[in-house]
VEXDREN-2710 file (C-alpha; in Angstrom, 1 decimal):
% VEXDREN-2710
k/r/px/py/pz
1/MET/-31.4/181.5/137.0
2/ASN/-27.9/182.9/135.5
3/ALA/-24.9/183.4/137.6
4/PRO/-23.7/187.0/137.8
5/GLN/-20.7/187.7/135.6
6/ASN/-18.1/187.9/138.4
7/SER/-19.0/184.7/139.9
8/PHE/-15.7/182.5/138.1
9/SER/-13.8/185.5/140.5
10/LEU/-15.8/184.4/143.4
11/PHE/-15.4/181.1/142.8
12/LEU/-11.4/181.6/142.4
13/ILE/-11.3/183.4/145.7
14/ILE/-12.9/180.0/147.1
15/TRP/-10.7/177.8/145.2
16/ALA/-7.5/179.4/146.2
17/GLY/-8.1/179.0/149.6
18/ARG/-8.7/175.4/148.8
19/LEU/-5.5/175.3/147.2
20/LEU/-3.4/176.6/150.4
21/SER/-5.1/174.2/152.5
22/ARG/-5.0/171.0/150.5
23/ILE/-0.6/172.1/150.1
24/GLY/-0.7/172.2/153.8
25/SER/-2.7/169.3/154.7
26/GLY/-0.3/167.3/152.7
27/ILE/2.6/168.5/154.1
28/SER/1.7/167.3/157.5
29/ALA/0.4/164.3/155.4
30/PHE/3.4/163.3/154.0
31/ALA/5.7/164.0/157.5
32/LEU/3.5/162.4/159.4
33/GLY/3.0/159.1/157.1
34/VAL/6.6/159.3/157.2
35/TYR/7.2/159.1/160.8
36/LEU/5.4/156.5/161.3
37/TYR/6.4/154.3/158.6
38/GLN/9.9/155.2/159.7
39/LYS/9.2/154.6/163.9
40/THR/7.1/151.4/162.9
41/GLY/8.3/149.5/160.0
42/ALA/5.0/148.4/158.9
43/ALA/2.7/149.4/156.1
44/SER/-0.4/149.1/158.4
45/ALA/0.9/152.5/160.8
46/TYR/0.7/154.4/157.2
47/SER/-2.6/152.6/155.9
48/PHE/-4.4/153.3/159.2
49/LEU/-3.6/157.0/159.6
50/LEU/-5.1/157.5/155.8
51/LEU/-8.0/155.7/157.8
52/ALA/-7.9/158.4/160.7
53/ALA/-8.0/160.9/158.1
54/PHE/-10.9/159.3/155.9
55/LEU/-13.3/157.9/158.5
56/PRO/-14.5/160.6/160.0
57/ALA/-15.6/163.0/157.2
58/VAL/-16.9/160.6/155.6
59/LEU/-19.1/159.2/157.7
60/LEU/-20.1/162.6/159.4
61/ALA/-21.0/163.9/155.4
62/PRO/-24.3/163.4/155.3
63/VAL/-24.9/165.4/158.7
64/GLY/-22.8/168.1/156.7
65/GLY/-24.6/167.9/153.2
66/VAL/-28.3/168.5/154.9
67/LEU/-26.4/171.6/156.8
68/ALA/-25.3/172.9/153.4
69/ASP/-28.4/173.5/152.2
70/ARG/-29.9/174.6/155.5
71/LYS/-27.1/176.8/156.7
72/ASP/-24.8/179.6/155.1
73/ARG/-22.1/177.5/153.1
74/LYS/-19.8/180.1/153.3
75/ARG/-19.5/179.9/157.2
76/MET/-20.0/176.2/156.7
77/MET/-16.7/176.0/155.0
78/ALA/-14.7/179.3/157.6
79/ALA/-15.9/176.3/160.6
80/GLY/-14.6/173.3/159.0
81/ASP/-11.1/174.9/158.4
82/LEU/-11.1/176.7/161.5
83/GLY/-12.2/173.4/163.6
84/SER/-9.9/171.4/161.5
85/SER/-7.0/173.6/162.4
86/LEU/-7.9/172.7/166.1
87/GLY/-7.2/169.0/165.2
88/ILE/-3.2/170.0/164.1
89/LEU/-3.4/172.0/167.0
90/PHE/-4.0/169.0/169.1
91/VAL/-1.2/167.0/167.3
92/ILE/1.6/169.4/168.2
93/ILE/0.8/169.7/171.8
94/MET/1.3/165.8/172.2
95/PHE/4.4/166.2/169.9
96/LEU/6.1/168.7/172.5
97/PHE/4.6/166.5/175.6
98/CYS/4.2/162.8/174.3
99/PRO/6.2/162.0/171.3
100/ASP/6.2/158.7/171.6
101/ARG/2.3/158.1/172.1
102/HIS/1.5/156.9/168.7
103/GLY/-2.6/157.4/169.4
104/ALA/-2.4/160.9/169.7
105/ILE/-1.6/161.3/166.5
106/TYR/-4.1/159.4/165.1
107/ALA/-6.9/160.9/167.6
108/GLY/-5.9/164.6/166.4
109/VAL/-6.3/163.3/163.0
110/VAL/-9.5/161.8/163.5
111/VAL/-10.5/166.0/165.1
112/SER/-9.2/167.1/161.6
113/SER/-11.6/164.9/159.7
114/LEU/-14.5/165.5/161.5
115/PHE/-14.7/169.1/160.7
116/ALA/-13.2/168.5/157.1
117/ALA/-17.2/167.1/157.0
118/LEU/-18.7/170.5/157.2
119/GLN/-16.1/172.0/154.7
120/SER/-16.3/169.5/152.0
121/PRO/-19.9/169.3/151.4
122/ALA/-20.2/173.4/151.7
123/PHE/-17.6/173.5/148.8
124/LYS/-19.8/170.7/146.8
125/ALA/-22.2/172.4/146.9
126/SER/-21.1/176.3/146.3
127/VAL/-19.9/175.5/143.2
128/SER/-22.6/175.0/141.7
129/GLU/-24.8/177.5/143.2
130/ILE/-22.5/180.1/142.1
131/LEU/-21.5/178.7/138.5
132/ASP/-23.6/178.3/135.5
133/ALA/-23.5/174.9/133.8
134/GLU/-20.9/175.6/131.2
135/ALA/-18.5/176.2/133.6
136/TYR/-18.8/173.1/135.1
137/ALA/-15.7/171.6/133.2
138/LYS/-13.7/174.2/134.0
139/ALA/-13.8/174.2/137.8
140/ALA/-13.9/170.6/138.2
141/GLY/-10.0/171.0/136.2
142/LEU/-9.0/173.6/138.8
143/ILE/-10.6/171.6/141.4
144/GLN/-8.5/168.9/140.8
145/LEU/-5.2/170.7/140.6
146/ALA/-5.8/171.9/143.7
147/GLU/-6.2/168.2/144.7
148/ALA/-3.2/167.7/143.0
149/ALA/-1.3/170.8/144.9
150/GLN/-0.5/167.8/147.7
151/TYR/0.7/165.4/146.2
152/LEU/3.0/167.6/143.8
153/LEU/3.8/170.4/145.8
154/SER/3.1/169.7/149.2
155/PRO/6.0/166.4/149.5
156/PHE/8.7/168.5/147.9
157/ILE/8.7/170.5/150.5
158/ALA/7.7/168.4/153.6
159/ALA/10.9/166.5/152.9
160/PHE/12.8/169.8/152.6
161/LEU/11.2/170.9/155.7
162/LEU/11.3/166.9/157.3
163/ALA/15.4/167.8/157.0
164/ARG/15.5/171.2/158.8
165/PHE/12.5/171.6/161.3
166/THR/10.7/169.3/163.8
167/MET/7.5/167.7/163.7
168/PRO/5.6/170.9/165.5
169/VAL/7.1/173.2/163.6
170/ILE/6.4/171.6/160.5
171/LEU/2.5/170.5/161.3
172/ALA/2.0/174.3/162.6
173/ILE/2.7/175.6/159.1
174/ASP/-1.0/173.3/158.3
175/MET/-2.4/175.3/161.1
176/VAL/-1.5/178.8/159.3
177/THR/-3.5/177.5/156.1
178/PHE/-5.9/176.3/157.4
179/LEU/-6.3/179.6/158.8
180/ALA/-5.7/181.7/155.8
181/ALA/-8.6/179.3/153.8
182/ALA/-11.2/180.2/156.5
183/LEU/-10.6/183.6/156.1
184/SER/-10.7/184.1/151.9
185/VAL/-14.2/182.2/152.4
186/LEU/-15.2/184.7/155.0
187/LEU/-13.3/187.8/153.5
188/ILE/-15.7/187.6/150.5
189/ARG/-19.1/189.7/151.4
190/LYS/-20.9/189.5/148.5
191/GLN/-23.3/186.4/149.2
192/THR/-23.5/183.8/146.7
193/ARG/-26.7/183.0/144.8
194/GLN/-29.5/181.7/147.1
195/GLN/-31.0/178.2/145.5
196/ARG/-31.9/176.3/149.2
197/GLU/-35.7/177.7/149.6
198/LYS/-37.5/174.2/149.5
199/SER/-34.8/172.9/151.6
200/THR/-34.5/174.7/154.2
201/ALA/-37.7/173.6/155.9
202/GLY/-38.7/169.8/157.7
203/SER/-36.8/168.4/159.8
204/PHE/-33.3/166.8/159.6
205/ARG/-34.2/163.5/159.2
206/LYS/-36.8/164.6/156.5
207/ALA/-33.8/166.1/154.7
208/PHE/-31.8/163.0/154.9
209/THR/-34.4/160.6/153.7
210/ASP/-35.5/163.0/150.8
211/GLY/-31.8/162.6/149.8
212/VAL/-31.4/159.3/149.7
213/ARG/-34.9/159.2/147.9
214/TYR/-33.5/160.9/145.6
215/ILE/-30.7/159.2/144.7
216/ALA/-32.5/155.6/144.7
217/GLY/-34.9/157.0/142.4
218/ASN/-32.8/158.3/139.7
219/GLU/-30.5/155.0/137.2
220/ARG/-28.0/157.5/136.1
221/ILE/-26.7/158.2/139.8
222/LEU/-26.8/155.4/140.8
223/HIS/-24.5/153.6/137.8
224/LEU/-21.9/156.6/138.3
225/LEU/-21.9/156.0/141.9
226/CYS/-21.0/152.1/141.2
227/LEU/-18.1/153.6/139.2
228/VAL/-17.1/156.3/141.9
229/THR/-16.8/153.6/144.5
230/VAL/-14.7/151.1/142.6
231/VAL/-12.1/153.6/141.1
232/THR/-12.0/155.1/144.9
233/PHE/-11.2/151.6/146.2
234/PHE/-8.5/151.0/144.0
235/THR/-7.0/154.3/144.5
236/GLY/-7.1/153.8/148.1
237/ILE/-5.1/150.4/147.4
238/LEU/-2.2/152.7/145.8
239/GLN/-2.5/155.2/148.3
240/SER/-2.1/153.1/151.1
241/LEU/1.0/150.8/149.7
242/PHE/2.7/154.0/147.5
243/VAL/4.7/155.3/150.7
244/PRO/5.5/152.0/152.3
245/LEU/6.8/150.4/148.7
246/VAL/9.4/153.5/147.7
247/LEU/10.5/153.9/152.0
248/SER/11.6/150.9/151.5
249/VAL/13.8/151.2/148.9
250/SER/14.6/155.1/149.3
251/ASP/14.5/158.1/152.0
252/ALA/11.8/160.7/152.7
253/ALA/13.8/162.8/150.5
254/THR/13.7/160.4/147.1
255/LEU/10.2/159.7/148.8
256/GLY/9.4/163.7/147.7
257/THR/10.9/164.1/144.9
258/VAL/8.7/160.6/143.5
259/GLN/5.6/161.7/144.9
260/SER/5.9/165.3/143.3
261/ILE/7.3/164.6/140.1
262/ALA/4.9/161.3/140.1
263/ALA/1.6/163.8/140.9
264/SER/2.8/166.6/138.1
265/GLY/0.8/164.0/135.7
266/MET/-2.0/165.2/138.0
267/LEU/-1.1/169.1/136.8
268/VAL/-0.9/168.6/133.5
269/SER/-4.7/167.4/132.7
270/SER/-6.2/169.2/135.5
271/LEU/-4.0/172.4/133.8
272/PHE/-5.6/171.2/130.3
273/ILE/-9.1/170.7/131.6
274/GLY/-9.3/173.9/133.2
275/VAL/-8.4/175.6/130.6
276/SER/-10.4/173.9/127.6
277/GLY/-13.4/173.5/130.1
278/ARG/-15.2/170.7/127.9
279/THR/-18.2/169.6/128.8
280/ARG/-19.1/167.2/125.7
281/GLU/-18.1/163.4/125.2
282/GLN/-17.4/163.0/128.7
283/GLY/-18.8/158.9/128.7
284/ARG/-15.9/158.3/126.1
285/VAL/-13.3/160.2/127.8
286/LEU/-14.5/158.5/131.0
287/SER/-14.2/155.2/129.5
288/LEU/-10.4/155.8/127.7
289/SER/-9.5/157.5/130.6
290/LEU/-10.0/154.2/133.2
291/LEU/-8.3/152.0/130.5
292/ALA/-5.2/153.7/130.4
293/ALA/-5.6/154.2/134.1
294/GLY/-5.8/150.4/135.2
295/ILE/-2.9/149.8/132.6
296/PHE/-0.2/152.1/133.9
297/TYR/-1.4/150.6/138.0
298/ILE/0.2/147.3/137.2
299/LEU/2.9/148.6/135.7
300/ILE/3.8/151.0/138.9
301/GLY/4.1/147.8/141.2
302/THR/6.8/145.8/138.4
303/SER/9.8/147.3/139.9
304/PRO/11.6/148.4/143.4
305/SER/13.2/151.2/140.9
306/PRO/12.5/155.0/141.9
307/VAL/13.0/155.9/138.5
308/LEU/10.4/153.1/137.0
309/ILE/7.9/153.9/139.8
310/THR/7.8/157.9/139.6
311/CYS/7.5/157.0/135.6
312/THR/4.8/155.2/135.7
313/ALA/2.7/157.0/138.7
314/PHE/3.3/160.0/136.4
315/CYS/1.8/158.2/133.9
316/PHE/-1.2/156.9/136.0
317/PHE/-1.7/160.4/137.7
318/LEU/-2.1/162.1/134.5
319/THR/-5.3/159.7/133.4
320/LEU/-7.1/160.6/137.2
321/PRO/-8.2/163.8/136.5
322/PHE/-9.8/163.1/133.4
323/VAL/-11.5/160.3/135.3
324/ASN/-12.4/162.6/138.4
325/THR/-13.4/165.1/136.4
326/SER/-16.0/163.3/133.4
327/LEU/-17.2/161.9/136.6
328/GLU/-18.0/165.1/138.6
329/VAL/-19.3/166.6/135.2
330/LEU/-21.4/163.7/134.9
331/PHE/-22.9/164.4/138.6
332/ARG/-23.2/167.8/138.5
333/GLN/-25.6/167.5/135.1
334/ASN/-28.1/164.8/137.2
335/ILE/-28.0/166.9/140.3
336/ASP/-30.6/169.2/141.4
337/PRO/-29.7/172.4/142.4
338/ALA/-31.5/173.0/145.8
339/MET/-30.2/169.2/146.5
340/GLN/-26.5/169.3/146.2
341/GLY/-25.6/169.8/149.2
342/ARG/-27.3/166.7/150.8
343/ILE/-26.8/164.4/147.7
344/TRP/-23.0/165.3/147.7
345/SER/-22.9/164.1/150.8
346/LEU/-24.8/161.0/150.1
347/ILE/-22.3/160.9/147.2
348/SER/-19.5/161.4/149.8
349/LEU/-20.4/158.9/151.9
350/ILE/-21.4/155.9/149.7
351/SER/-18.1/155.9/147.4
352/GLN/-15.4/156.6/149.7
353/THR/-16.7/153.5/151.6
354/GLY/-14.6/152.2/148.8
355/MET/-11.4/153.8/150.1
356/LEU/-12.4/152.9/153.0
357/ALA/-12.7/149.5/152.4
358/ALA/-9.0/150.0/151.0
359/PHE/-7.2/151.8/154.0
360/ALA/-8.5/149.4/156.2
361/ILE/-7.0/146.2/154.4
362/ALA/-4.2/147.4/152.5
363/GLY/-2.0/148.0/155.6
364/PRO/-2.7/143.9/157.2
365/LEU/-2.8/142.0/154.0
366/ALA/0.8/143.8/152.9
367/ASP/2.3/142.9/156.1
368/HIS/0.7/139.5/156.5
369/VAL/0.4/138.3/153.4
370/PHE/1.9/139.5/150.3
371/ASN/5.2/140.9/151.7
372/PRO/6.2/137.3/153.0
373/LEU/5.3/135.6/149.5
374/LEU/8.0/138.0/148.3
375/THR/11.0/137.2/151.1
376/ASP/14.2/135.6/150.0
377/THR/12.9/132.9/151.2
378/GLY/9.2/133.4/150.7
379/LEU/6.6/131.1/149.1
380/PHE/6.7/132.9/145.7
381/SER/10.2/133.7/145.6
382/ASP/11.4/131.2/143.0
383/THR/8.2/131.8/140.6
384/VAL/6.6/135.3/141.1
385/GLY/9.7/136.7/142.6
386/ARG/11.3/136.1/139.2
387/ILE/9.9/138.3/137.9
388/THR/8.6/141.0/140.4
389/GLY/12.2/140.7/142.5
390/THR/12.6/139.7/146.3
391/GLY/12.8/141.8/149.7
392/ALA/11.4/144.5/151.0
393/SER/7.9/145.4/150.0
394/ARG/8.1/143.6/146.2
395/GLY/4.9/142.0/148.1
396/SER/3.3/145.2/148.0
397/GLY/4.5/145.8/145.0
398/LEU/2.5/142.5/143.6
399/MET/-0.6/143.7/145.4
400/ILE/-0.5/146.5/143.3
401/MET/-0.4/145.0/140.5
402/VAL/-2.9/142.1/140.9
403/SER/-4.8/145.5/141.7
404/GLY/-4.2/147.3/138.6
405/SER/-5.7/144.0/136.9
406/LEU/-8.8/143.9/139.0
407/LEU/-9.1/147.7/137.9
408/LEU/-7.6/146.8/134.2
409/VAL/-10.8/144.0/134.0
410/PHE/-13.5/146.1/135.8
411/SER/-12.7/149.1/132.9
412/VAL/-13.0/146.9/129.9
413/PHE/-16.5/145.3/131.6
414/ARG/-17.4/148.7/131.6
415/ALA/-16.5/149.9/128.7
416/GLY/-17.8/147.2/126.8
417/GLU/-21.2/147.1/128.3
418/GLY/-21.5/151.1/127.9
419/LYS/-21.0/149.7/123.6
420/THR/-23.9/147.3/124.2
421/SER/-26.4/148.2/126.8
422/LYS/-29.1/150.1/125.7
423/SER/-30.1/151.8/128.9
424/GLY/-28.1/151.8/132.6
425/PHE/-24.6/152.4/132.0
426/ARG/-24.8/154.1/128.1
427/LYS/-27.5/156.4/129.7
428/VAL/-25.3/157.8/132.3
429/LEU/-22.3/158.5/128.8
430/THR/-24.3/160.6/127.3
END
């Protein structure tokens, strides 16, 4: 069944709301991250904030996925955005009446994340529902652009706002973007195509187990899951350490500039993908972009200079949309439309365990292992320190270099396997 002629316009309306909410979320994430790090001076305080933002949504993703295959996806997206705004409202109230209780920040972020478990699977499933396969790559590029916006625009805006407004005002802006995103979905009167008749019958448990069996019986999806889980793990390590790394040698305004310029790499490549809309040779694109990502990942940690960090991070973010888009297109080509909601939610649950693991270990490892090694009197100060430098958060730089090296080794291994194996990974790339 082909999508209607105006289906891409329908996607653009939903995408615009997603773009706006991602910008708002990026503003609040930046502001809260800077606030917690400056109050505590610990990388773990920031990484635990990321954990609070991701853990509930990941754990509840299967619930949201099954519901996305059984309920109105438009209403689910709106409910997710509205519920997420309630979590931000809770944080605002706590800032007004109990500003020193950092635990309340994590609690509010958890509430917001719980409702994201409804929004995200419904959004991903809707893309496959309203678009033809030929438009998948173009849509994936625009989705990457929306994700890039929270790193490109949000840090600059948040740094500007932090210098002029209080935290409650900044968080209120995030609330407004959630409400606007919900409104953009609700204003769509025309229903999307219905391809979910088979998935509406039966119990929740059966729907969930059917999704698990579907993945277990699909070798291509299993290989892709392995790839994306590794990528999310190393991305989570960098995400946990990047803000403390820059803040240790600069201020919030510089951090906002560094993040915005670095994330513009995602903008450039996302626009290229969105305009070109290429769907062929995704396997080769995936292999080459993974190799390049590993190299630039290593270089990010080599120097404490904000300029060098910005340049190398720009190159890393330039490669990321190619990795993500290739994986998304390959996934979509192997998932039945009637199973989209629950399969995407299970993909999220499984793959994001890599990022959750990174958030859980990155901060404590940096604070208690790597950073002490590269203090002026640390164990590595006269050896590795001669190359990386010593001082505040240079251990975080070393940790980034080690992680990038592991990603590079994995990329070379997978690329080699794709060339030599007659089954398995090469099947995924074709």
